[in-house]
A tleap script that builds the chain and sets N, CA, C and O, in Angstrom:
source leaprc.protein.ff14SB
mol = sequence {
  NMET GLU LYS GLU LYS MET ASN PHE ARG LEU
  ASP MET ASP VAL GLN LYS LEU GLU ILE GLU
  LYS LEU ARG LYS TRP LYS ASN LYS ALA GLU
  GLY ASP LEU ASP SER LEU LYS THR ASP TYR
  LYS ARG LEU ARG CYS SER MET LYS ALA ALA
  GLY LEU GLY LYS THR SER GLU GLN TRP CYS
  GLN GLU ILE GLN ASP ALA LYS ILE LYS ALA
  ASP ARG TRP GLU ARG LYS PHE GLN GLU ALA
  GLN CMET
}
set mol.1.N position { -44.159 101.415 44.856 }
set mol.1.CA position { -43.563 100.231 45.449 }
set mol.1.C position { -44.632 99.376 46.136 }
set mol.1.O position { -44.668 98.155 45.987 }
set mol.2.N position { -45.495 100.053 46.889 }
set mol.2.CA position { -46.560 99.342 47.603 }
set mol.2.C position { -47.517 98.676 46.613 }
set mol.2.O position { -48.007 97.570 46.842 }
set mol.3.N position { -47.768 99.378 45.513 }
set mol.3.CA position { -48.667 98.851 44.483 }
set mol.3.C position { -48.057 97.598 43.856 }
set mol.3.O position { -48.765 96.632 43.573 }
set mol.4.N position { -46.763 97.619 43.645 }
set mol.4.CA position { -46.069 96.455 43.067 }
set mol.4.C position { -46.140 95.259 44.005 }
set mol.4.O position { -46.332 94.129 43.555 }
set mol.5.N position { -45.987 95.498 45.313 }
set mol.5.CA position { -46.092 94.422 46.289 }
set mol.5.C position { -47.492 93.816 46.271 }
set mol.5.O position { -47.662 92.599 46.345 }
set mol.6.N position { -48.483 94.688 46.171 }
set mol.6.CA position { -49.860 94.224 46.143 }
set mol.6.C position { -50.114 93.385 44.886 }
set mol.6.O position { -50.749 92.332 44.954 }
set mol.7.N position { -49.623 93.850 43.762 }
set mol.7.CA position { -49.780 93.094 42.511 }
set mol.7.C position { -49.046 91.754 42.593 }
set mol.7.O position { -49.534 90.730 42.116 }
set mol.8.N position { -47.881 91.786 43.201 }
set mol.8.CA position { -47.101 90.553 43.359 }
set mol.8.C position { -47.859 89.546 44.227 }
set mol.8.O position { -47.897 88.356 43.912 }
set mol.9.N position { -48.455 90.021 45.310 }
set mol.9.CA position { -49.235 89.139 46.189 }
set mol.9.C position { -50.449 88.580 45.459 }
set mol.9.O position { -50.786 87.405 45.599 }
set mol.10.N position { -51.098 89.435 44.683 }
set mol.10.CA position { -52.255 88.973 43.919 }
set mol.10.C position { -51.845 87.901 42.901 }
set mol.10.O position { -52.529 86.893 42.723 }
set mol.11.N position { -50.726 88.148 42.251 }
set mol.11.CA position { -50.217 87.159 41.294 }
set mol.11.C position { -49.911 85.833 41.991 }
set mol.11.O position { -50.209 84.759 41.468 }
set mol.12.N position { -49.320 85.925 43.163 }
set mol.12.CA position { -49.005 84.710 43.920 }
set mol.12.C position { -50.282 83.980 44.314 }
set mol.12.O position { -50.350 82.754 44.220 }
set mol.13.N position { -51.292 84.724 44.756 }
set mol.13.CA position { -52.561 84.104 45.145 }
set mol.13.C position { -53.220 83.405 43.945 }
set mol.13.O position { -53.736 82.294 44.064 }
set mol.14.N position { -53.189 84.072 42.804 }
set mol.14.CA position { -53.764 83.476 41.587 }
set mol.14.C position { -53.001 82.205 41.219 }
set mol.14.O position { -53.611 81.192 40.878 }
set mol.15.N position { -51.692 82.253 41.284 }
set mol.15.CA position { -50.890 81.073 40.961 }
set mol.15.C position { -51.152 79.938 41.944 }
set mol.15.O position { -51.210 78.776 41.540 }
set mol.16.N position { -51.309 80.252 43.222 }
set mol.16.CA position { -51.611 79.227 44.217 }
set mol.16.C position { -52.952 78.563 43.910 }
set mol.16.O position { -53.087 77.343 43.997 }
set mol.17.N position { -53.935 79.380 43.552 }
set mol.17.CA position { -55.250 78.839 43.207 }
set mol.17.C position { -55.177 77.938 41.974 }
set mol.17.O position { -55.789 76.871 41.930 }
set mol.18.N position { -54.422 78.384 40.986 }
set mol.18.CA position { -54.267 77.582 39.768 }
set mol.18.C position { -53.553 76.264 40.059 }
set mol.18.O position { -53.919 75.214 39.531 }
set mol.19.N position { -52.531 76.338 40.907 }
set mol.19.CA position { -51.798 75.123 41.283 }
set mol.19.C position { -52.717 74.154 42.017 }
set mol.19.O position { -52.700 72.953 41.750 }
set mol.20.N position { -53.511 74.674 42.933 }
set mol.20.CA position { -54.442 73.826 43.684 }
set mol.20.C position { -55.468 73.196 42.734 }
set mol.20.O position { -55.802 72.018 42.862 }
set mol.21.N position { -55.950 73.974 41.805 }
set mol.21.CA position { -56.909 73.471 40.809 }
set mol.21.C position { -56.274 72.358 39.969 }
set mol.21.O position { -56.908 71.337 39.705 }
set mol.22.N position { -55.033 72.559 39.556 }
set mol.22.CA position { -54.324 71.546 38.771 }
set mol.22.C position { -54.068 70.284 39.591 }
set mol.22.O position { -54.161 69.175 39.066 }
set mol.23.N position { -53.749 70.444 40.868 }
set mol.23.CA position { -53.530 69.273 41.732 }
set mol.23.C position { -54.810 68.459 41.866 }
set mol.23.O position { -54.784 67.231 41.785 }
set mol.24.N position { -55.933 69.149 42.070 }
set mol.24.CA position { -57.220 68.452 42.181 }
set mol.24.C position { -57.523 67.710 40.877 }
set mol.24.O position { -57.948 66.556 40.897 }
set mol.25.N position { -57.301 68.382 39.747 }
set mol.25.CA position { -57.556 67.763 38.446 }
set mol.25.C position { -56.655 66.546 38.250 }
set mol.25.O position { -57.098 65.509 37.757 }
set mol.26.N position { -55.380 66.682 38.641 }
set mol.26.CA position { -54.426 65.582 38.508 }
set mol.26.C position { -54.852 64.393 39.364 }
set mol.26.O position { -54.814 63.250 38.908 }
set mol.27.N position { -55.260 64.665 40.609 }
set mol.27.CA position { -55.704 63.582 41.495 }
set mol.27.C position { -56.934 62.882 40.931 }
set mol.27.O position { -57.037 61.657 40.992 }
set mol.28.N position { -57.877 63.666 40.376 }
set mol.28.CA position { -59.063 63.071 39.778 }
set mol.28.C position { -58.683 62.231 38.564 }
set mol.28.O position { -59.205 61.131 38.388 }
set mol.29.N position { -57.788 62.731 37.734 }
set mol.29.CA position { -57.354 61.999 36.541 }
set mol.29.C position { -56.653 60.699 36.936 }
set mol.29.O position { -56.865 59.665 36.302 }
set mol.30.N position { -55.822 60.743 37.975 }
set mol.30.CA position { -55.141 59.533 38.441 }
set mol.30.C position { -56.148 58.523 38.983 }
set mol.30.O position { -56.013 57.321 38.749 }
set mol.31.N position { -57.153 59.008 39.704 }
set mol.31.CA position { -58.201 58.129 40.211 }
set mol.31.C position { -58.985 57.486 39.076 }
set mol.31.O position { -59.290 56.294 39.120 }
set mol.32.N position { -59.311 58.278 38.057 }
set mol.32.CA position { -60.022 57.746 36.897 }
set mol.32.C position { -59.178 56.702 36.173 }
set mol.32.O position { -59.697 55.678 35.727 }
set mol.33.N position { -57.886 56.961 36.058 }
set mol.33.CA position { -56.990 56.015 35.395 }
set mol.33.C position { -56.925 54.709 36.173 }
set mol.33.O position { -56.982 53.633 35.579 }
set mol.34.N position { -56.807 54.790 37.485 }
set mol.34.CA position { -56.786 53.584 38.313 }
set mol.34.C position { -58.080 52.795 38.148 }
set mol.34.O position { -58.063 51.568 38.058 }
set mol.35.N position { -59.193 53.507 38.110 }
set mol.35.CA position { -60.494 52.861 37.937 }
set mol.35.C position { -60.567 52.164 36.577 }
set mol.35.O position { -61.063 51.042 36.477 }
set mol.36.N position { -60.076 52.823 35.545 }
set mol.36.CA position { -60.075 52.217 34.209 }
set mol.36.C position { -59.187 50.976 34.163 }
set mol.36.O position { -59.543 49.977 33.538 }
set mol.37.N position { -58.032 51.039 34.824 }
set mol.37.CA position { -57.144 49.875 34.858 }
set mol.37.C position { -57.826 48.695 35.544 }
set mol.37.O position { -57.738 47.559 35.077 }
set mol.38.N position { -58.508 48.975 36.656 }
set mol.38.CA position { -59.224 47.920 37.381 }
set mol.38.C position { -60.332 47.331 36.515 }
set mol.38.O position { -60.492 46.112 36.445 }
set mol.39.N position { -61.098 48.203 35.856 }
set mol.39.CA position { -62.174 47.725 34.980 }
set mol.39.C position { -61.619 46.886 33.835 }
set mol.39.O position { -62.206 45.871 33.461 }
set mol.40.N position { -60.485 47.313 33.281 }
set mol.40.CA position { -59.869 46.569 32.183 }
set mol.40.C position { -59.435 45.178 32.650 }
set mol.40.O position { -59.647 44.189 31.948 }
set mol.41.N position { -58.827 45.107 33.834 }
set mol.41.CA position { -58.399 43.811 34.363 }
set mol.41.C position { -59.597 42.893 34.575 }
set mol.41.O position { -59.542 41.707 34.246 }
set mol.42.N position { -60.680 43.443 35.125 }
set mol.42.CA position { -61.892 42.638 35.344 }
set mol.42.C position { -62.466 42.159 34.017 }
set mol.42.O position { -62.891 41.010 33.896 }
set mol.43.N position { -62.479 43.035 33.031 }
set mol.43.CA position { -62.996 42.670 31.713 }
set mol.43.C position { -62.167 41.557 31.098 }
set mol.43.O position { -62.716 40.602 30.547 }
set mol.44.N position { -60.841 41.675 31.190 }
set mol.44.CA position { -59.964 40.636 30.621 }
set mol.44.C position { -60.191 39.293 31.322 }
set mol.44.O position { -60.207 38.246 30.675 }
set mol.45.N position { -60.367 39.328 32.640 }
set mol.45.CA position { -60.639 38.084 33.382 }
set mol.45.C position { -61.975 37.484 32.950 }
set mol.45.O position { -62.084 36.272 32.766 }
set mol.46.N position { -62.975 38.320 32.791 }
set mol.46.CA position { -64.286 37.836 32.353 }
set mol.46.C position { -64.214 37.248 30.953 }
set mol.46.O position { -64.820 36.215 30.669 }
set mol.47.N position { -63.465 37.918 30.080 }
set mol.47.CA position { -63.321 37.422 28.707 }
set mol.47.C position { -62.605 36.080 28.705 }
set mol.47.O position { -62.970 35.174 27.955 }
set mol.48.N position { -61.588 35.958 29.542 }
set mol.48.CA position { -60.841 34.712 29.631 }
set mol.48.C position { -61.743 33.590 30.132 }
set mol.48.O position { -61.732 32.482 29.597 }
set mol.49.N position { -62.526 33.895 31.167 }
set mol.49.CA position { -63.418 32.898 31.754 }
set mol.49.C position { -64.484 32.462 30.751 }
set mol.49.O position { -64.888 31.300 30.733 }
set mol.50.N position { -64.937 33.396 29.920 }
set mol.50.CA position { -65.972 33.090 28.934 }
set mol.50.C position { -65.381 32.546 27.636 }
set mol.50.O position { -66.119 32.112 26.752 }
set mol.51.N position { -64.069 32.568 27.519 }
set mol.51.CA position { -63.421 32.075 26.305 }
set mol.51.C position { -63.428 33.081 25.172 }
set mol.51.O position { -63.222 32.712 24.016 }
set mol.52.N position { -63.659 34.328 25.481 }
set mol.52.CA position { -63.733 35.345 24.428 }
set mol.52.C position { -62.386 35.981 24.112 }
set mol.52.O position { -62.270 36.740 23.150 }
set mol.53.N position { -61.387 35.684 24.900 }
set mol.53.CA position { -60.090 36.327 24.708 }
set mol.53.C position { -59.168 35.562 23.772 }
set mol.53.O position { -57.959 35.791 23.760 }
set mol.54.N position { -59.746 34.644 22.981 }
set mol.54.CA position { -58.904 33.827 22.110 }
set mol.54.C position { -58.601 34.547 20.805 }
set mol.54.O position { -59.365 35.393 20.340 }
set mol.55.N position { -57.467 34.187 20.235 }
set mol.55.CA position { -57.119 34.721 18.926 }
set mol.55.C position { -57.850 33.916 17.866 }
set mol.55.O position { -58.396 32.851 18.155 }
set mol.56.N position { -57.863 34.422 16.638 }
set mol.56.CA position { -58.551 33.698 15.566 }
set mol.56.C position { -57.894 32.338 15.331 }
set mol.56.O position { -58.580 31.370 15.000 }
set mol.57.N position { -56.581 32.257 15.499 }
set mol.57.CA position { -55.898 30.965 15.329 }
set mol.57.C position { -56.362 29.974 16.395 }
set mol.57.O position { -56.564 28.793 16.113 }
set mol.58.N position { -56.528 30.466 17.617 }
set mol.58.CA position { -56.997 29.589 18.695 }
set mol.58.C position { -58.423 29.108 18.420 }
set mol.58.O position { -58.750 27.948 18.671 }
set mol.59.N position { -59.268 30.003 17.905 }
set mol.59.CA position { -60.631 29.604 17.561 }
set mol.59.C position { -60.613 28.578 16.436 }
set mol.59.O position { -61.359 27.600 16.489 }
set mol.60.N position { -59.774 28.780 15.417 }
set mol.60.CA position { -59.678 27.823 14.300 }
set mol.60.C position { -59.235 26.462 14.813 }
set mol.60.O position { -59.770 25.434 14.397 }
set mol.61.N position { -58.266 26.450 15.712 }
set mol.61.CA position { -57.786 25.184 16.283 }
set mol.61.C position { -58.901 24.501 17.065 }
set mol.61.O position { -59.083 23.288 16.961 }
set mol.62.N position { -59.642 25.273 17.843 }
set mol.62.CA position { -60.728 24.699 18.630 }
set mol.62.C position { -61.822 24.119 17.726 }
set mol.62.O position { -62.364 23.050 18.007 }
set mol.63.N position { -62.134 24.818 16.660 }
set mol.63.CA position { -63.135 24.326 15.700 }
set mol.63.C position { -62.648 23.055 15.027 }
set mol.63.O position { -63.407 22.099 14.868 }
set mol.64.N position { -61.377 23.045 14.630 }
set mol.64.CA position { -60.809 21.860 13.997 }
set mol.64.C position { -60.845 20.666 14.961 }
set mol.64.O position { -61.196 19.557 14.556 }
set mol.65.N position { -60.492 20.881 16.210 }
set mol.65.CA position { -60.547 19.810 17.207 }
set mol.65.C position { -61.974 19.290 17.372 }
set mol.65.O position { -62.194 18.083 17.477 }
set mol.66.N position { -62.940 20.207 17.394 }
set mol.66.CA position { -64.342 19.805 17.529 }
set mol.66.C position { -64.793 18.993 16.320 }
set mol.66.O position { -65.541 18.027 16.470 }
set mol.67.N position { -64.347 19.374 15.124 }
set mol.67.CA position { -64.700 18.616 13.913 }
set mol.67.C position { -64.105 17.214 13.959 }
set mol.67.O position { -64.774 16.241 13.609 }
set mol.68.N position { -62.862 17.109 14.385 }
set mol.68.CA position { -62.211 15.793 14.488 }
set mol.68.C position { -62.976 14.918 15.477 }
set mol.68.O position { -63.221 13.740 15.218 }
set mol.69.N position { -63.344 15.501 16.601 }
set mol.69.CA position { -64.096 14.756 17.613 }
set mol.69.C position { -65.456 14.317 17.059 }
set mol.69.O position { -65.889 13.190 17.296 }
set mol.70.N position { -66.125 15.204 16.324 }
set mol.70.CA position { -67.428 14.879 15.740 }
set mol.70.C position { -67.283 13.759 14.704 }
set mol.70.O position { -68.124 12.864 14.632 }
set mol.71.N position { -66.214 13.814 13.904 }
set mol.71.CA position { -65.973 12.751 12.909 }
set mol.71.C position { -65.755 11.409 13.593 }
set mol.71.O position { -66.263 10.391 13.124 }
set mol.72.N position { -65.018 11.391 14.678 }
set mol.72.CA position { -64.801 10.143 15.423 }
set mol.72.C position { -66.113 9.557 15.919 }
set mol.72.O position { -66.371 8.361 15.786 }
set mol.73.N position { -66.943 10.433 16.499 }
set mol.73.CA position { -68.232 9.960 16.995 }
set mol.73.C position { -69.117 9.476 15.851 }
set mol.73.O position { -69.858 8.504 16.003 }
set mol.74.N position { -69.041 10.142 14.723 }
set mol.74.CA position { -69.813 9.718 13.543 }
set mol.74.C position { -69.370 8.326 13.096 }
set mol.74.O position { -70.209 7.471 12.812 }
set mol.75.N position { -68.053 8.093 13.032 }
set mol.75.CA position { -67.547 6.774 12.646 }
set mol.75.C position { -67.972 5.700 13.649 }
set mol.75.O position { -68.388 4.609 13.262 }
set mol.76.N position { -67.862 6.022 14.945 }
set mol.76.CA position { -68.281 5.061 15.975 }
set mol.76.C position { -69.763 4.745 15.843 }
set mol.76.O position { -70.167 3.592 16.000 }
set mol.77.N position { -70.567 5.741 15.561 }
set mol.77.CA position { -72.001 5.539 15.404 }
set mol.77.C position { -72.277 4.642 14.199 }
set mol.77.O position { -73.101 3.731 14.274 }
set mol.78.N position { -71.581 4.904 13.077 }
set mol.78.CA position { -71.784 4.084 11.879 }
set mol.78.C position { -71.322 2.640 12.107 }
set mol.78.O position { -71.964 1.697 11.644 }
set mol.79.N position { -70.222 2.477 12.812 }
set mol.79.CA position { -69.736 1.123 13.125 }
set mol.79.C position { -70.732 0.379 14.014 }
set mol.79.O position { -70.935 -0.825 13.859 }
set mol.80.N position { -71.339 1.091 14.928 }
set mol.80.CA position { -72.288 0.467 15.847 }
set mol.80.C position { -73.556 0.049 15.122 }
set mol.80.O position { -74.235 -0.878 15.563 }
set mol.81.N position { -73.889 0.704 14.030 }
set mol.81.CA position { -75.109 0.346 13.272 }
set mol.81.C position { -74.885 -0.877 12.399 }
set mol.81.O position { -75.867 -1.501 11.998 }
set mol.82.N position { -73.667 -1.254 12.085 }
set mol.82.CA position { -73.383 -2.391 11.206 }
set mol.82.C position { -73.570 -3.690 11.881 }
set mol.82.O position { -73.368 -4.738 11.269 }
savepdb mol mol.pdb
quit
């Protein structure tokens, strides 16, 4: 009976240690996740500020607008030379 109590206590101690280890790991994982979320938000803001977060359609539209603007300036330049 005494031996069983001792084994039971040892099992409880081992389980407590494992639980504590898992809690520490969980807290570290949550901290890492929070850090990654913050880094992702900063990256998205930087991409937006630099204009890198555009879709291909947005880039095509921007290029088309730039071409139209360049054509207008070309026509104005040619008219001014006449």
